[in-house]
Backbone atoms as SQL, in Angstrom:
CREATE TABLE atoms (id INTEGER PRIMARY KEY, chain TEXT, resi INTEGER, resn TEXT, atom TEXT, x REAL, y REAL, z REAL);
INSERT INTO atoms VALUES
  (1, 'A', 1, 'UNK', 'N', 10.269, -17.471, -29.280),
  (2, 'A', 1, 'UNK', 'CA', 10.116, -16.752, -28.030),
  (3, 'A', 1, 'UNK', 'C', 9.063, -17.414, -27.144),
  (4, 'A', 2, 'UNK', 'N', 8.285, -18.341, -27.678),
  (5, 'A', 2, 'UNK', 'CA', 7.210, -18.976, -26.936),
  (6, 'A', 2, 'UNK', 'C', 7.679, -19.761, -25.723),
  (7, 'A', 3, 'UNK', 'N', 8.711, -20.588, -25.895),
  (8, 'A', 3, 'UNK', 'CA', 9.205, -21.419, -24.793),
  (9, 'A', 3, 'UNK', 'C', 9.765, -20.570, -23.651),
  (10, 'A', 4, 'UNK', 'N', 10.558, -19.559, -23.991),
  (11, 'A', 4, 'UNK', 'CA', 11.157, -18.731, -22.949),
  (12, 'A', 4, 'UNK', 'C', 10.076, -17.966, -22.197),
  (13, 'A', 5, 'UNK', 'N', 9.050, -17.507, -22.902),
  (14, 'A', 5, 'UNK', 'CA', 7.942, -16.841, -22.225),
  (15, 'A', 5, 'UNK', 'C', 7.216, -17.803, -21.299),
  (16, 'A', 6, 'UNK', 'N', 7.077, -19.067, -21.718),
  (17, 'A', 6, 'UNK', 'CA', 6.450, -20.058, -20.846),
  (18, 'A', 6, 'UNK', 'C', 7.242, -20.240, -19.560),
  (19, 'A', 7, 'UNK', 'N', 8.558, -20.233, -19.662),
  (20, 'A', 7, 'UNK', 'CA', 9.403, -20.374, -18.472),
  (21, 'A', 7, 'UNK', 'C', 9.190, -19.182, -17.544),
  (22, 'A', 8, 'UNK', 'N', 9.248, -17.985, -18.092),
  (23, 'A', 8, 'UNK', 'CA', 9.051, -16.792, -17.263),
  (24, 'A', 8, 'UNK', 'C', 7.615, -16.713, -16.754),
  (25, 'A', 9, 'UNK', 'N', 6.655, -17.129, -17.576),
  (26, 'A', 9, 'UNK', 'CA', 5.263, -17.158, -17.125),
  (27, 'A', 9, 'UNK', 'C', 5.121, -18.083, -15.916),
  (28, 'A', 10, 'UNK', 'N', 5.746, -19.261, -16.010),
  (29, 'A', 10, 'UNK', 'CA', 5.637, -20.221, -14.913),
  (30, 'A', 10, 'UNK', 'C', 6.326, -19.698, -13.654),
  (31, 'A', 11, 'UNK', 'N', 7.492, -19.117, -13.815),
  (32, 'A', 11, 'UNK', 'CA', 8.189, -18.557, -12.656),
  (33, 'A', 11, 'UNK', 'C', 7.334, -17.460, -12.028),
  (34, 'A', 12, 'UNK', 'N', 6.774, -16.573, -12.856),
  (35, 'A', 12, 'UNK', 'CA', 5.894, -15.527, -12.335),
  (36, 'A', 12, 'UNK', 'C', 4.694, -16.150, -11.609),
  (37, 'A', 13, 'UNK', 'N', 4.077, -17.142, -12.219),
  (38, 'A', 13, 'UNK', 'CA', 2.912, -17.819, -11.624),
  (39, 'A', 13, 'UNK', 'C', 3.255, -18.397, -10.252),
  (40, 'A', 14, 'UNK', 'N', 4.381, -19.108, -10.164),
  (41, 'A', 14, 'UNK', 'CA', 4.746, -19.728, -8.883),
  (42, 'A', 14, 'UNK', 'C', 5.112, -18.677, -7.838),
  (43, 'A', 15, 'UNK', 'N', 5.798, -17.617, -8.255),
  (44, 'A', 15, 'UNK', 'CA', 6.104, -16.531, -7.316),
  (45, 'A', 15, 'UNK', 'C', 4.819, -15.872, -6.830),
  (46, 'A', 16, 'UNK', 'N', 3.898, -15.616, -7.755),
  (47, 'A', 16, 'UNK', 'CA', 2.654, -14.955, -7.370),
  (48, 'A', 16, 'UNK', 'C', 1.801, -15.862, -6.490),
  (49, 'A', 17, 'UNK', 'N', 1.867, -17.154, -6.757),
  (50, 'A', 17, 'UNK', 'CA', 1.156, -18.112, -5.907),
  (51, 'A', 17, 'UNK', 'C', 1.704, -18.033, -4.477),
  (52, 'A', 18, 'UNK', 'N', 3.022, -17.909, -4.367),
  (53, 'A', 18, 'UNK', 'CA', 3.670, -17.805, -3.060),
  (54, 'A', 18, 'UNK', 'C', 3.288, -16.497, -2.355),
  (55, 'A', 19, 'UNK', 'N', 3.275, -15.377, -3.090),
  (56, 'A', 19, 'UNK', 'CA', 3.012, -14.052, -2.515),
  (57, 'A', 19, 'UNK', 'C', 1.535, -13.649, -2.582),
  (58, 'A', 20, 'UNK', 'N', 0.664, -14.542, -2.989),
  (59, 'A', 20, 'UNK', 'CA', -0.722, -14.184, -3.258),
  (60, 'A', 20, 'UNK', 'C', -1.428, -13.539, -2.060),
  (61, 'A', 21, 'UNK', 'N', -1.187, -14.045, -0.870),
  (62, 'A', 21, 'UNK', 'CA', -1.912, -13.499, 0.288),
  (63, 'A', 21, 'UNK', 'C', -1.526, -12.040, 0.571),
  (64, 'A', 22, 'UNK', 'N', -0.363, -11.596, 0.087),
  (65, 'A', 22, 'UNK', 'CA', 0.046, -10.206, 0.272),
  (66, 'A', 22, 'UNK', 'C', -0.331, -9.333, -0.924),
  (67, 'A', 23, 'UNK', 'N', -0.221, -9.883, -2.120),
  (68, 'A', 23, 'UNK', 'CA', -0.377, -9.088, -3.345),
  (69, 'A', 23, 'UNK', 'C', -1.666, -9.345, -4.117),
  (70, 'A', 24, 'UNK', 'N', -2.294, -10.483, -3.901),
  (71, 'A', 24, 'UNK', 'CA', -3.470, -10.819, -4.688),
  (72, 'A', 24, 'UNK', 'C', -3.112, -10.992, -6.153),
  (73, 'A', 25, 'UNK', 'N', -4.057, -10.664, -7.027),
  (74, 'A', 25, 'UNK', 'CA', -3.851, -10.829, -8.466),
  (75, 'A', 25, 'UNK', 'C', -2.816, -9.875, -9.038),
  (76, 'A', 26, 'UNK', 'N', -2.523, -8.764, -8.348),
  (77, 'A', 26, 'UNK', 'CA', -1.563, -7.781, -8.867),
  (78, 'A', 26, 'UNK', 'C', -0.159, -8.338, -8.967),
  (79, 'A', 27, 'UNK', 'N', 0.282, -9.104, -7.984),
  (80, 'A', 27, 'UNK', 'CA', 1.586, -9.741, -8.037),
  (81, 'A', 27, 'UNK', 'C', 2.770, -8.793, -8.093),
  (82, 'A', 28, 'UNK', 'N', 2.691, -7.685, -7.347),
  (83, 'A', 28, 'UNK', 'CA', 3.769, -6.694, -7.365),
  (84, 'A', 28, 'UNK', 'C', 5.112, -7.337, -7.021),
  (85, 'A', 29, 'UNK', 'N', 5.174, -8.056, -5.921),
  (86, 'A', 29, 'UNK', 'CA', 6.434, -8.698, -5.514),
  (87, 'A', 29, 'UNK', 'C', 6.898, -9.699, -6.574),
  (88, 'A', 30, 'UNK', 'N', 5.957, -10.352, -7.203),
  (89, 'A', 30, 'UNK', 'CA', 6.281, -11.386, -8.185),
  (90, 'A', 30, 'UNK', 'C', 6.947, -10.807, -9.416),
  (91, 'A', 31, 'UNK', 'N', 6.411, -9.716, -9.952),
  (92, 'A', 31, 'UNK', 'CA', 7.066, -9.199, -11.157),
  (93, 'A', 31, 'UNK', 'C', 8.334, -8.430, -10.820),
  (94, 'A', 32, 'UNK', 'N', 8.466, -7.929, -9.589),
  (95, 'A', 32, 'UNK', 'CA', 9.747, -7.338, -9.173),
  (96, 'A', 32, 'UNK', 'C', 10.808, -8.435, -9.090),
  (97, 'A', 33, 'UNK', 'N', 10.458, -9.553, -8.447),
  (98, 'A', 33, 'UNK', 'CA', 11.397, -10.675, -8.329),
  (99, 'A', 33, 'UNK', 'C', 11.760, -11.230, -9.704),
  (100, 'A', 34, 'UNK', 'N', 10.777, -11.357, -10.577),
  (101, 'A', 34, 'UNK', 'CA', 11.041, -11.846, -11.926),
  (102, 'A', 34, 'UNK', 'C', 11.965, -10.898, -12.680),
  (103, 'A', 35, 'UNK', 'N', 11.740, -9.595, -12.536),
  (104, 'A', 35, 'UNK', 'CA', 12.602, -8.605, -13.193),
  (105, 'A', 35, 'UNK', 'C', 14.021, -8.668, -12.655),
  (106, 'A', 36, 'UNK', 'N', 14.168, -8.874, -11.349),
  (107, 'A', 36, 'UNK', 'CA', 15.505, -9.019, -10.760),
  (108, 'A', 36, 'UNK', 'C', 16.194, -10.250, -11.324),
  (109, 'A', 37, 'UNK', 'N', 15.460, -11.336, -11.425),
  (110, 'A', 37, 'UNK', 'CA', 15.984, -12.584, -11.978),
  (111, 'A', 37, 'UNK', 'C', 16.438, -12.386, -13.420),
  (112, 'A', 38, 'UNK', 'N', 15.617, -11.745, -14.229),
  (113, 'A', 38, 'UNK', 'CA', 15.962, -11.508, -15.624),
  (114, 'A', 38, 'UNK', 'C', 17.170, -10.572, -15.747),
  (115, 'A', 39, 'UNK', 'N', 17.242, -9.574, -14.876),
  (116, 'A', 39, 'UNK', 'CA', 18.391, -8.658, -14.879),
  (117, 'A', 39, 'UNK', 'C', 19.669, -9.408, -14.524),
  (118, 'A', 40, 'UNK', 'N', 19.586, -10.318, -13.554),
  (119, 'A', 40, 'UNK', 'CA', 20.762, -11.120, -13.191),
  (120, 'A', 40, 'UNK', 'C', 21.213, -12.000, -14.358),
  (121, 'A', 41, 'UNK', 'N', 20.275, -12.561, -15.077),
  (122, 'A', 41, 'UNK', 'CA', 20.631, -13.390, -16.238),
  (123, 'A', 41, 'UNK', 'C', 21.373, -12.545, -17.270),
  (124, 'A', 42, 'UNK', 'N', 20.835, -11.375, -17.579),
  (125, 'A', 42, 'UNK', 'CA', 21.481, -10.485, -18.545),
  (126, 'A', 42, 'UNK', 'C', 22.861, -10.071, -18.040),
  (127, 'A', 43, 'UNK', 'N', 22.973, -9.757, -16.750),
  (128, 'A', 43, 'UNK', 'CA', 24.258, -9.368, -16.164),
  (129, 'A', 43, 'UNK', 'C', 25.265, -10.500, -16.238),
  (130, 'A', 44, 'UNK', 'N', 24.816, -11.713, -15.999),
  (131, 'A', 44, 'UNK', 'CA', 25.713, -12.868, -16.086),
  (132, 'A', 44, 'UNK', 'C', 26.239, -13.065, -17.500),
  (133, 'A', 45, 'UNK', 'N', 25.350, -12.976, -18.466),
  (134, 'A', 45, 'UNK', 'CA', 25.775, -13.135, -19.868),
  (135, 'A', 45, 'UNK', 'C', 26.773, -12.034, -20.234),
  (136, 'A', 46, 'UNK', 'N', 26.463, -10.793, -19.855),
  (137, 'A', 46, 'UNK', 'CA', 27.375, -9.676, -20.137),
  (138, 'A', 46, 'UNK', 'C', 28.707, -9.882, -19.425),
  (139, 'A', 47, 'UNK', 'N', 28.660, -10.344, -18.180),
  (140, 'A', 47, 'UNK', 'CA', 29.892, -10.594, -17.423),
  (141, 'A', 47, 'UNK', 'C', 30.757, -11.663, -18.058),
  (142, 'A', 48, 'UNK', 'N', 30.131, -12.729, -18.531),
  (143, 'A', 48, 'UNK', 'CA', 30.882, -13.799, -19.189),
  (144, 'A', 48, 'UNK', 'C', 31.529, -13.275, -20.469),
  (145, 'A', 49, 'UNK', 'N', 30.776, -12.498, -21.242),
  (146, 'A', 49, 'UNK', 'CA', 31.329, -11.923, -22.475),
  (147, 'A', 49, 'UNK', 'C', 32.502, -11.003, -22.153),
  (148, 'A', 50, 'UNK', 'N', 32.358, -10.164, -21.123),
  (149, 'A', 50, 'UNK', 'CA', 33.455, -9.270, -20.734),
  (150, 'A', 50, 'UNK', 'C', 34.688, -10.051, -20.299),
  (151, 'A', 51, 'UNK', 'N', 34.479, -11.147, -19.559),
  (152, 'A', 51, 'UNK', 'CA', 35.611, -11.973, -19.105),
  (153, 'A', 51, 'UNK', 'C', 36.331, -12.619, -20.288),
  (154, 'A', 52, 'UNK', 'N', 35.598, -12.935, -21.327),
  (155, 'A', 52, 'UNK', 'CA', 36.203, -13.551, -22.514),
  (156, 'A', 52, 'UNK', 'C', 36.994, -12.513, -23.308),
  (157, 'A', 53, 'UNK', 'N', 36.442, -11.321, -23.442),
  (158, 'A', 53, 'UNK', 'CA', 37.037, -10.294, -24.300),
  (159, 'A', 53, 'UNK', 'C', 38.173, -9.533, -23.620),
  (160, 'A', 54, 'UNK', 'N', 37.999, -9.193, -22.340),
  (161, 'A', 54, 'UNK', 'CA', 38.944, -8.317, -21.652),
  (162, 'A', 54, 'UNK', 'C', 39.690, -9.030, -20.530),
  (163, 'A', 55, 'UNK', 'N', 40.850, -8.480, -20.178),
  (164, 'A', 55, 'UNK', 'CA', 41.591, -8.961, -19.016),
  (165, 'A', 55, 'UNK', 'C', 40.982, -8.333, -17.760),
  (166, 'A', 56, 'UNK', 'N', 41.390, -8.821, -16.584),
  (167, 'A', 56, 'UNK', 'CA', 40.886, -8.251, -15.322),
  (168, 'A', 56, 'UNK', 'C', 41.207, -6.765, -15.230),
  (169, 'A', 57, 'UNK', 'N', 42.410, -6.411, -15.622),
  (170, 'A', 57, 'UNK', 'CA', 42.831, -5.001, -15.562),
  (171, 'A', 57, 'UNK', 'C', 41.980, -4.140, -16.496),
  (172, 'A', 58, 'UNK', 'N', 41.731, -4.626, -17.695),
  (173, 'A', 58, 'UNK', 'CA', 40.899, -3.867, -18.635),
  (174, 'A', 58, 'UNK', 'C', 39.464, -3.712, -18.118),
  (175, 'A', 59, 'UNK', 'N', 38.957, -4.762, -17.495),
  (176, 'A', 59, 'UNK', 'CA', 37.605, -4.703, -16.936),
  (177, 'A', 59, 'UNK', 'C', 37.537, -3.655, -15.825),
  (178, 'A', 60, 'UNK', 'N', 38.582, -3.594, -14.986),
  (179, 'A', 60, 'UNK', 'CA', 38.613, -2.586, -13.904),
  (180, 'A', 60, 'UNK', 'C', 38.592, -1.165, -14.450),
  (181, 'A', 61, 'UNK', 'N', 39.155, -0.959, -15.624),
  (182, 'A', 61, 'UNK', 'CA', 39.218, 0.373, -16.221),
  (183, 'A', 61, 'UNK', 'C', 37.972, 0.747, -17.028),
  (184, 'A', 62, 'UNK', 'N', 37.056, -0.200, -17.194),
  (185, 'A', 62, 'UNK', 'CA', 35.818, 0.101, -17.912),
  (186, 'A', 62, 'UNK', 'C', 34.925, 0.984, -17.037),
  (187, 'A', 63, 'UNK', 'N', 34.050, 1.768, -17.658),
  (188, 'A', 63, 'UNK', 'CA', 33.136, 2.596, -16.857),
  (189, 'A', 63, 'UNK', 'C', 32.199, 1.715, -16.024),
  (190, 'A', 64, 'UNK', 'N', 31.654, 2.283, -14.980),
  (191, 'A', 64, 'UNK', 'CA', 30.736, 1.526, -14.122),
  (192, 'A', 64, 'UNK', 'C', 29.469, 1.173, -14.887),
  (193, 'A', 65, 'UNK', 'N', 29.001, -0.023, -14.636),
  (194, 'A', 65, 'UNK', 'CA', 27.832, -0.522, -15.351),
  (195, 'A', 65, 'UNK', 'C', 26.540, -0.375, -14.561),
  (196, 'A', 66, 'UNK', 'N', 26.615, 0.136, -13.344),
  (197, 'A', 66, 'UNK', 'CA', 25.423, 0.243, -12.496),
  (198, 'A', 66, 'UNK', 'C', 24.276, 0.980, -13.185),
  (199, 'A', 67, 'UNK', 'N', 24.521, 2.136, -13.823),
  (200, 'A', 67, 'UNK', 'CA', 23.385, 2.810, -14.483),
  (201, 'A', 67, 'UNK', 'C', 22.747, 1.967, -15.587),
  (202, 'A', 68, 'UNK', 'N', 23.564, 1.196, -16.298),
  (203, 'A', 68, 'UNK', 'CA', 23.038, 0.343, -17.362),
  (204, 'A', 68, 'UNK', 'C', 22.190, -0.771, -16.757),
  (205, 'A', 69, 'UNK', 'N', 22.693, -1.396, -15.699),
  (206, 'A', 69, 'UNK', 'CA', 21.966, -2.481, -15.040),
  (207, 'A', 69, 'UNK', 'C', 20.650, -1.955, -14.461),
  (208, 'A', 70, 'UNK', 'N', 20.688, -0.791, -13.841),
  (209, 'A', 70, 'UNK', 'CA', 19.467, -0.192, -13.290),
  (210, 'A', 70, 'UNK', 'C', 18.480, 0.112, -14.411),
  (211, 'A', 71, 'UNK', 'N', 18.975, 0.607, -15.529),
  (212, 'A', 71, 'UNK', 'CA', 18.109, 0.874, -16.683),
  (213, 'A', 71, 'UNK', 'C', 17.458, -0.386, -17.218),
  (214, 'A', 72, 'UNK', 'N', 18.237, -1.460, -17.293),
  (215, 'A', 72, 'UNK', 'CA', 17.691, -2.747, -17.753),
  (216, 'A', 72, 'UNK', 'C', 16.620, -3.228, -16.788),
  (217, 'A', 73, 'UNK', 'N', 16.909, -3.126, -15.483),
  (218, 'A', 73, 'UNK', 'CA', 15.947, -3.554, -14.474),
  (219, 'A', 73, 'UNK', 'C', 14.641, -2.763, -14.589),
  (220, 'A', 74, 'UNK', 'N', 14.737, -1.452, -14.728),
  (221, 'A', 74, 'UNK', 'CA', 13.533, -0.618, -14.836),
  (222, 'A', 74, 'UNK', 'C', 12.752, -0.965, -16.102),
  (223, 'A', 75, 'UNK', 'N', 13.469, -1.172, -17.208),
  (224, 'A', 75, 'UNK', 'CA', 12.791, -1.550, -18.458),
  (225, 'A', 75, 'UNK', 'C', 12.064, -2.886, -18.292),
  (226, 'A', 76, 'UNK', 'N', 12.696, -3.845, -17.634),
  (227, 'A', 76, 'UNK', 'CA', 12.058, -5.136, -17.397),
  (228, 'A', 76, 'UNK', 'C', 10.874, -5.001, -16.440),
  (229, 'A', 77, 'UNK', 'N', 10.998, -4.131, -15.461),
  (230, 'A', 77, 'UNK', 'CA', 9.887, -3.865, -14.536),
  (231, 'A', 77, 'UNK', 'C', 8.658, -3.389, -15.309),
  (232, 'A', 78, 'UNK', 'N', 8.864, -2.417, -16.166),
  (233, 'A', 78, 'UNK', 'CA', 7.755, -1.863, -16.953),
  (234, 'A', 78, 'UNK', 'C', 7.167, -2.958, -17.852),
  (235, 'A', 79, 'UNK', 'N', 8.046, -3.676, -18.547),
  (236, 'A', 79, 'UNK', 'CA', 7.590, -4.754, -19.434),
  (237, 'A', 79, 'UNK', 'C', 6.789, -5.804, -18.655),
  (238, 'A', 80, 'UNK', 'N', 7.357, -6.291, -17.544),
  (239, 'A', 80, 'UNK', 'CA', 6.687, -7.335, -16.769),
  (240, 'A', 80, 'UNK', 'C', 5.394, -6.831, -16.132),
  (241, 'A', 81, 'UNK', 'N', 5.375, -5.579, -15.740),
  (242, 'A', 81, 'UNK', 'CA', 4.154, -5.013, -15.158),
  (243, 'A', 81, 'UNK', 'C', 3.010, -5.105, -16.167),
  (244, 'A', 82, 'UNK', 'N', 3.252, -4.660, -17.383),
  (245, 'A', 82, 'UNK', 'CA', 2.189, -4.688, -18.387),
  (246, 'A', 82, 'UNK', 'C', 1.911, -6.110, -18.886),
  (247, 'A', 83, 'UNK', 'N', 2.925, -6.940, -18.906),
  (248, 'A', 83, 'UNK', 'CA', 2.733, -8.322, -19.355),
  (249, 'A', 83, 'UNK', 'C', 1.901, -9.132, -18.364),
  (250, 'A', 84, 'UNK', 'N', 2.138, -8.943, -17.054),
  (251, 'A', 84, 'UNK', 'CA', 1.518, -9.810, -16.056),
  (252, 'A', 84, 'UNK', 'C', 0.422, -9.162, -15.217),
  (253, 'A', 85, 'UNK', 'N', 0.200, -7.892, -15.362),
  (254, 'A', 85, 'UNK', 'CA', -0.829, -7.221, -14.570),
  (255, 'A', 85, 'UNK', 'C', -2.189, -7.892, -14.799),
  (256, 'A', 86, 'UNK', 'N', -2.748, -8.415, -13.707),
  (257, 'A', 86, 'UNK', 'CA', -4.056, -9.047, -13.768),
  (258, 'A', 86, 'UNK', 'C', -4.104, -10.381, -14.488),
  (259, 'A', 87, 'UNK', 'N', -2.961, -11.008, -14.725),
  (260, 'A', 87, 'UNK', 'CA', -2.917, -12.261, -15.491),
  (261, 'A', 87, 'UNK', 'C', -2.786, -13.507, -14.605),
  (262, 'A', 88, 'UNK', 'N', -2.750, -13.320, -13.287),
  (263, 'A', 88, 'UNK', 'CA', -2.551, -14.479, -12.419),
  (264, 'A', 88, 'UNK', 'C', -3.623, -15.545, -12.633),
  (265, 'A', 89, 'UNK', 'N', -4.876, -15.137, -12.724),
  (266, 'A', 89, 'UNK', 'CA', -5.971, -16.103, -12.903),
  (267, 'A', 89, 'UNK', 'C', -5.815, -16.893, -14.199),
  (268, 'A', 90, 'UNK', 'N', -5.383, -16.223, -15.253),
  (269, 'A', 90, 'UNK', 'CA', -5.162, -16.892, -16.541),
  (270, 'A', 90, 'UNK', 'C', -4.044, -17.916, -16.424),
  (271, 'A', 91, 'UNK', 'N', -2.963, -17.526, -15.747),
  (272, 'A', 91, 'UNK', 'CA', -1.841, -18.451, -15.575),
  (273, 'A', 91, 'UNK', 'C', -2.224, -19.598, -14.642),
  (274, 'A', 92, 'UNK', 'N', -2.986, -19.298, -13.624),
  (275, 'A', 92, 'UNK', 'CA', -3.454, -20.343, -12.700),
  (276, 'A', 92, 'UNK', 'C', -4.298, -21.365, -13.452),
  (277, 'A', 93, 'UNK', 'N', -5.138, -20.884, -14.351),
  (278, 'A', 93, 'UNK', 'CA', -5.975, -21.766, -15.174),
  (279, 'A', 93, 'UNK', 'C', -5.106, -22.643, -16.085),
  (280, 'A', 94, 'UNK', 'N', -4.029, -22.059, -16.623),
  (281, 'A', 94, 'UNK', 'CA', -3.147, -22.803, -17.529),
  (282, 'A', 94, 'UNK', 'C', -2.504, -23.994, -16.825),
  (283, 'A', 95, 'UNK', 'N', -2.130, -23.819, -15.556),
  (284, 'A', 95, 'UNK', 'CA', -1.424, -24.888, -14.842),
  (285, 'A', 95, 'UNK', 'C', -2.270, -25.545, -13.760),
  (286, 'A', 96, 'UNK', 'N', -3.581, -25.456, -13.872),
  (287, 'A', 96, 'UNK', 'CA', -4.462, -26.012, -12.843),
  (288, 'A', 96, 'UNK', 'C', -4.419, -27.541, -12.785),
  (289, 'A', 97, 'UNK', 'N', -4.048, -28.180, -13.884),
  (290, 'A', 97, 'UNK', 'CA', -4.060, -29.644, -13.936),
  (291, 'A', 97, 'UNK', 'C', -2.706, -30.273, -13.598),
  (292, 'A', 98, 'UNK', 'N', -1.805, -29.508, -13.020),
  (293, 'A', 98, 'UNK', 'CA', -0.518, -30.080, -12.612),
  (294, 'A', 98, 'UNK', 'C', -0.740, -31.128, -11.523),
  (295, 'A', 99, 'UNK', 'N', -0.027, -32.218, -11.653),
  (296, 'A', 99, 'UNK', 'CA', -0.065, -33.199, -10.572),
  (297, 'A', 99, 'UNK', 'C', 0.825, -32.696, -9.444),
  (298, 'A', 100, 'UNK', 'N', 0.683, -33.286, -8.280),
  (299, 'A', 100, 'UNK', 'CA', 1.516, -32.890, -7.146),
  (300, 'A', 100, 'UNK', 'C', 2.988, -33.113, -7.475),
  (301, 'A', 101, 'UNK', 'N', 3.306, -34.219, -8.143),
  (302, 'A', 101, 'UNK', 'CA', 4.683, -34.516, -8.520),
  (303, 'A', 101, 'UNK', 'C', 5.233, -33.443, -9.467),
  (304, 'A', 102, 'UNK', 'N', 4.440, -33.062, -10.472),
  (305, 'A', 102, 'UNK', 'CA', 4.872, -32.020, -11.405),
  (306, 'A', 102, 'UNK', 'C', 5.084, -30.689, -10.663),
  (307, 'A', 103, 'UNK', 'N', 4.164, -30.370, -9.762),
  (308, 'A', 103, 'UNK', 'CA', 4.255, -29.118, -9.016),
  (309, 'A', 103, 'UNK', 'C', 5.529, -29.067, -8.167),
  (310, 'A', 104, 'UNK', 'N', 5.853, -30.175, -7.515),
  (311, 'A', 104, 'UNK', 'CA', 7.070, -30.238, -6.691),
  (312, 'A', 104, 'UNK', 'C', 8.312, -30.152, -7.566),
  (313, 'A', 105, 'UNK', 'N', 8.352, -30.934, -8.645),
  (314, 'A', 105, 'UNK', 'CA', 9.515, -30.919, -9.537),
  (315, 'A', 105, 'UNK', 'C', 9.718, -29.540, -10.156),
  (316, 'A', 106, 'UNK', 'N', 8.667, -28.957, -10.658),
  (317, 'A', 106, 'UNK', 'CA', 8.766, -27.640, -11.278),
  (318, 'A', 106, 'UNK', 'C', 9.079, -26.566, -10.242),
  (319, 'A', 107, 'UNK', 'N', 8.557, -26.733, -9.036),
  (320, 'A', 107, 'UNK', 'CA', 8.872, -25.791, -7.961),
  (321, 'A', 107, 'UNK', 'C', 10.355, -25.814, -7.624),
  (322, 'A', 108, 'UNK', 'N', 10.933, -27.009, -7.575),
  (323, 'A', 108, 'UNK', 'CA', 12.372, -27.129, -7.325),
  (324, 'A', 108, 'UNK', 'C', 13.175, -26.507, -8.467),
  (325, 'A', 109, 'UNK', 'N', 12.707, -26.686, -9.695),
  (326, 'A', 109, 'UNK', 'CA', 13.384, -26.064, -10.845),
  (327, 'A', 109, 'UNK', 'C', 13.290, -24.540, -10.786),
  (328, 'A', 110, 'UNK', 'N', 12.161, -24.015, -10.319),
  (329, 'A', 110, 'UNK', 'CA', 12.020, -22.563, -10.166),
  (330, 'A', 110, 'UNK', 'C', 13.015, -22.058, -9.124),
  (331, 'A', 111, 'UNK', 'N', 13.110, -22.746, -7.991),
  (332, 'A', 111, 'UNK', 'CA', 14.068, -22.347, -6.948),
  (333, 'A', 111, 'UNK', 'C', 15.487, -22.393, -7.493),
  (334, 'A', 112, 'UNK', 'N', 15.818, -23.461, -8.207),
  (335, 'A', 112, 'UNK', 'CA', 17.147, -23.589, -8.803),
  (336, 'A', 112, 'UNK', 'C', 17.392, -22.475, -9.819),
  (337, 'A', 113, 'UNK', 'N', 16.397, -22.196, -10.654),
  (338, 'A', 113, 'UNK', 'CA', 16.534, -21.137, -11.663),
  (339, 'A', 113, 'UNK', 'C', 16.731, -19.772, -11.018),
  (340, 'A', 114, 'UNK', 'N', 16.063, -19.522, -9.906),
  (341, 'A', 114, 'UNK', 'CA', 16.205, -18.237, -9.225),
  (342, 'A', 114, 'UNK', 'C', 17.546, -18.123, -8.503),
  (343, 'A', 115, 'UNK', 'N', 18.057, -19.245, -8.004),
  (344, 'A', 115, 'UNK', 'CA', 19.318, -19.219, -7.256),
  (345, 'A', 115, 'UNK', 'C', 20.544, -19.220, -8.161),
  (346, 'A', 116, 'UNK', 'N', 20.477, -19.911, -9.277),
  (347, 'A', 116, 'UNK', 'CA', 21.642, -20.066, -10.146),
  (348, 'A', 116, 'UNK', 'C', 22.253, -18.744, -10.610),
  (349, 'A', 117, 'UNK', 'N', 21.480, -17.767, -11.072),
  (350, 'A', 117, 'UNK', 'CA', 22.103, -16.499, -11.497),
  (351, 'A', 117, 'UNK', 'C', 22.819, -15.775, -10.354),
  (352, 'A', 118, 'UNK', 'N', 22.312, -15.924, -9.134),
  (353, 'A', 118, 'UNK', 'CA', 22.983, -15.291, -7.990),
  (354, 'A', 118, 'UNK', 'C', 24.329, -15.956, -7.722),
  (355, 'A', 119, 'UNK', 'N', 24.361, -17.275, -7.826),
  (356, 'A', 119, 'UNK', 'CA', 25.617, -18.000, -7.632),
  (357, 'A', 119, 'UNK', 'C', 26.611, -17.634, -8.738),
  (358, 'A', 120, 'UNK', 'N', 26.133, -17.572, -9.972),
  (359, 'A', 120, 'UNK', 'CA', 27.011, -17.236, -11.092),
  (360, 'A', 120, 'UNK', 'C', 27.592, -15.835, -10.965),
  (361, 'A', 121, 'UNK', 'N', 26.800, -14.880, -10.512),
  (362, 'A', 121, 'UNK', 'CA', 27.306, -13.512, -10.394),
  (363, 'A', 121, 'UNK', 'C', 28.421, -13.464, -9.338),
  (364, 'A', 122, 'UNK', 'N', 28.267, -14.228, -8.271),
  (365, 'A', 122, 'UNK', 'CA', 29.317, -14.297, -7.238),
  (366, 'A', 122, 'UNK', 'C', 30.575, -14.934, -7.823),
  (367, 'A', 123, 'UNK', 'N', 30.382, -16.032, -8.565),
  (368, 'A', 123, 'UNK', 'CA', 31.545, -16.694, -9.184),
  (369, 'A', 123, 'UNK', 'C', 32.244, -15.791, -10.190),
  (370, 'A', 124, 'UNK', 'N', 31.478, -15.044, -10.954),
  (371, 'A', 124, 'UNK', 'CA', 32.085, -14.133, -11.925),
  (372, 'A', 124, 'UNK', 'C', 32.928, -13.064, -11.260),
  (373, 'A', 125, 'UNK', 'N', 32.512, -12.583, -10.107),
  (374, 'A', 125, 'UNK', 'CA', 33.294, -11.563, -9.408),
  (375, 'A', 125, 'UNK', 'C', 34.561, -12.142, -8.806),
  (376, 'A', 126, 'UNK', 'N', 34.570, -13.431, -8.545),
  (377, 'A', 126, 'UNK', 'CA', 35.755, -14.072, -7.961),
  (378, 'A', 126, 'UNK', 'C', 36.800, -14.438, -9.007),
  (379, 'A', 127, 'UNK', 'N', 36.380, -14.623, -10.242),
  (380, 'A', 127, 'UNK', 'CA', 37.321, -15.050, -11.296),
  (381, 'A', 127, 'UNK', 'C', 38.199, -13.904, -11.759);
């Protein structure tokens, strides 16, 4: 679980760095965005599994998943709130020695990571 936490830690750190002038160390927008990102990842995985198991018609007849998705999002919100509350300085210290090249490359990967689940969810609805 260490590597995946590092990825989410870095994404949270970069989001909070971006929103710092509005949120400060609290990073409210940052952990909301991170929770949305994590919810999209879970939704994509569930969507892919449903597409493999069921036909389009069977999927249409399944109950609505909105309450489940909202529940997952709220659970992730609570988890991320307690995980990252007041931790921006610690994360900033962890990545203080990044070179400009590393910061740009990792920043582009963060943007790609945040955009990819949104693209996948659109593609899943079209298939």
